[in-house]
C-alpha positions as CSV (number, residue, x, y, z in Angstrom):
1,M,-4.8,40.8,3.8
2,N,-8.5,40.1,3.7
3,Y,-10.8,38.8,1.0
4,L,-10.7,41.8,-1.4
5,A,-7.0,42.1,-1.5
6,H,-6.5,38.3,-2.0
7,V,-8.9,38.3,-5.0
8,Y,-7.4,41.5,-6.5
9,L,-3.9,40.1,-6.2
10,S,-5.0,37.0,-8.2
11,G,-5.3,39.2,-11.3
12,S,-7.5,37.9,-14.1
13,N,-6.8,34.2,-13.3
14,K,-10.2,32.9,-12.0
15,H,-8.8,29.6,-10.7
16,L,-6.0,31.5,-8.8
17,A,-8.8,33.8,-7.4
18,I,-10.9,30.8,-6.3
19,G,-7.9,29.2,-4.5
20,N,-6.9,32.5,-3.0
21,F,-10.4,33.1,-1.7
22,I,-11.0,29.6,-0.2
23,A,-7.5,29.2,1.3
24,D,-8.4,30.0,4.9
25,H,-10.8,27.1,4.9
26,V,-8.3,24.6,3.4
27,K,-6.0,23.3,6.1
28,G,-2.6,21.6,5.8
29,K,-2.2,19.3,2.8
30,A,-5.9,19.3,2.0
31,Y,-5.0,21.7,-0.8
32,L,-3.7,18.7,-2.8
33,E,-7.3,17.5,-3.2
34,Y,-7.9,20.5,-5.6
35,P,-7.0,20.9,-9.3
36,E,-3.5,22.3,-9.7
37,S,-4.7,25.7,-10.9
38,I,-6.7,26.2,-7.6
39,Q,-3.9,24.7,-5.6
40,N,-1.7,27.6,-6.9
41,G,-4.2,30.1,-5.5
42,I,-4.2,28.4,-2.1
43,L,-0.4,28.4,-2.0
44,L,-0.3,32.0,-3.1
45,H,-2.7,33.0,-0.3
46,R,-0.4,31.3,2.2
47,K,2.6,33.2,0.8
48,I,0.7,36.5,0.9
49,D,-0.2,35.8,4.6
50,C,3.4,35.0,5.4
51,F,4.7,38.1,3.7
52,T,2.1,40.2,5.5
53,D,2.7,38.8,8.9
54,K,6.5,39.5,8.6
55,H,6.2,43.0,7.1
56,P,7.3,45.7,9.6
57,V,4.5,48.1,8.6
58,F,1.8,45.5,9.2
59,K,3.4,44.3,12.5
60,K,3.5,47.9,13.7
61,N,-0.2,48.4,13.2
62,V,-1.0,45.1,14.8
63,T,1.1,46.1,17.8
64,L,-0.8,49.3,18.2
65,L,-4.2,47.5,18.4
66,F,-2.9,44.5,20.5
67,P,-3.6,45.9,24.0
68,K,-7.3,46.3,23.1
69,F,-8.0,43.4,20.7
70,R,-5.3,40.8,21.4
71,H,-5.0,38.1,18.8
72,Y,-7.9,39.7,16.8
73,S,-5.6,42.6,16.0
74,R,-4.2,41.0,12.9
75,V,-7.6,40.4,11.5
76,I,-8.6,44.0,12.2
77,V,-5.5,45.4,10.4
78,D,-6.3,43.0,7.4
79,M,-9.7,44.7,7.3
80,F,-8.3,48.2,7.7
81,F,-6.0,47.5,4.7
82,D,-8.9,46.1,2.6
83,H,-10.8,49.4,3.4
84,F,-8.0,51.4,1.9
85,L,-7.9,49.2,-1.2
86,A,-11.6,49.6,-1.7
87,A,-11.5,53.4,-1.0
88,R,-8.8,53.9,-3.6
89,W,-9.9,51.2,-5.9
90,E,-9.8,53.3,-9.1
91,H,-6.0,53.8,-8.4
92,Y,-5.5,50.0,-8.6
93,H,-8.1,48.5,-11.0
94,P,-9.7,49.8,-14.3
95,D,-13.1,48.2,-13.5
96,P,-15.5,49.8,-11.0
97,L,-15.5,48.0,-7.7
98,E,-19.2,47.3,-8.0
99,E,-18.6,45.5,-11.3
100,F,-15.5,43.7,-10.1
101,S,-17.4,42.4,-7.1
102,R,-20.5,41.3,-9.0
103,K,-18.4,39.4,-11.5
104,F,-16.5,37.7,-8.7
105,Y,-19.6,36.6,-6.7
106,T,-21.2,35.3,-9.8
107,M,-18.1,33.4,-10.8
108,M,-17.8,31.8,-7.4
109,E,-21.4,30.6,-7.5
110,G,-20.5,28.7,-10.6
111,Y,-17.7,26.9,-8.8
112,S,-19.7,25.8,-5.8
113,D,-18.5,22.2,-6.2
114,H,-15.0,23.3,-5.5
115,L,-15.8,25.3,-2.3
116,P,-15.2,24.0,1.2
117,D,-18.2,23.9,3.5
118,K,-17.2,27.0,5.5
119,T,-16.8,29.0,2.2
120,K,-20.2,27.8,1.0
121,K,-21.7,29.1,4.2
122,M,-19.8,32.4,4.1
123,L,-20.1,33.3,0.4
124,P,-23.8,34.1,0.5
125,I,-23.3,36.5,3.4
126,I,-20.4,38.2,1.6
127,S,-22.4,38.5,-1.5
128,K,-25.7,39.6,0.2
129,Y,-24.0,42.4,2.1
130,N,-21.6,43.1,-0.8
131,W,-18.5,43.1,1.5
132,F,-16.1,44.2,-1.2
133,V,-18.0,47.4,-1.9
134,A,-18.9,47.9,1.8
135,Y,-15.2,47.9,2.7
136,R,-15.1,51.3,1.1
137,S,-16.9,53.2,3.9
138,L,-16.1,53.2,7.6
139,E,-19.7,52.4,8.3
140,G,-19.6,49.4,6.0
141,L,-16.3,48.3,7.5
142,E,-17.8,48.6,11.0
143,N,-20.8,46.4,9.9
144,I,-18.5,43.7,8.5
145,L,-16.3,43.7,11.6
146,F,-19.5,43.4,13.7
147,Q,-20.7,40.5,11.5
148,M,-17.3,38.8,11.9
149,S,-17.3,39.3,15.6
150,Q,-20.6,37.4,15.9
151,R,-18.8,34.3,14.5
152,T,-15.8,34.4,16.8
153,Q,-15.5,31.8,19.5
154,F,-14.6,34.5,22.1
155,S,-15.8,38.1,22.5
156,S,-13.6,40.1,20.1
157,N,-15.4,43.5,19.9
158,M,-13.7,44.0,16.5
159,S,-16.2,46.6,15.4
160,L,-15.0,48.8,18.3
161,A,-11.7,49.3,16.4
162,I,-13.2,51.9,14.0
163,P,-12.4,54.8,16.4
164,D,-8.7,53.7,16.4
165,L,-8.7,53.8,12.6
166,Q,-10.4,57.2,12.6
167,K,-7.8,58.6,15.1
168,N,-4.9,57.4,13.0
169,Y,-6.5,57.5,9.5
170,S,-3.8,59.3,7.6
171,K,-1.0,57.3,9.2
172,V,-2.7,54.0,8.5
173,A,-3.4,55.1,4.9
174,L,0.2,55.9,4.3
175,D,1.3,52.5,5.8
176,F,-1.2,50.7,3.6
177,T,0.3,52.4,0.5
178,V,3.9,51.5,1.4
179,F,2.9,48.0,2.3
180,F,0.7,47.3,-0.7
181,D,3.1,48.5,-3.3
182,E,5.7,46.0,-1.8
183,L,3.1,43.2,-1.6
184,K,2.1,43.7,-5.3
185,D,5.7,43.4,-6.4
186,F,6.1,40.2,-4.2
187,V,3.0,38.6,-5.6
188,Q,4.0,39.4,-9.2
189,L,7.2,37.5,-8.7
190,E,5.4,34.6,-7.1
191,K,2.8,34.4,-9.9
192,E,5.6,34.0,-12.5
193,N,6.4,30.7,-10.9
194,F,2.8,29.5,-11.8
195,S,3.2,30.4,-15.5
């Protein structure tokens, strides 16, 4: 899953959300340098990624994209699924997505001392272009994929995946629903270990 899903799955625990958000930029045992409450978020992020990578629905969608996008296929499916979370946000969260996003960006700015350098560089971009809300439309998703592709080491052409999503939109939407319901149940059990 991508940024929006990781933050959403953290619930109302802001330290869990911080850890979940920064986790891709915290390698190996470097998570031990953070307060325990943020460590929990980093570890939860890793467990979510592991669950996602092994899930047959996610793997199926990655396999469909792999001939065109190779190892970027996983990132693209993460983004597709964030699109469906944003597009159906009112089904999952009581606050409007715009309000949820604004509160999260503001909260993260207040914790800049806890952010890895890569996150510090990326957060202003995510906030400026309001990625969480932009995920909601295919145009917004395409723009984010393009922005991400500009930062990849090799040519990824990730933004060219939108026609694949359009062609299989209802199938991917159904896959997301099945997958995300199972992921939410998994995360709920994991979060109980942090209580």
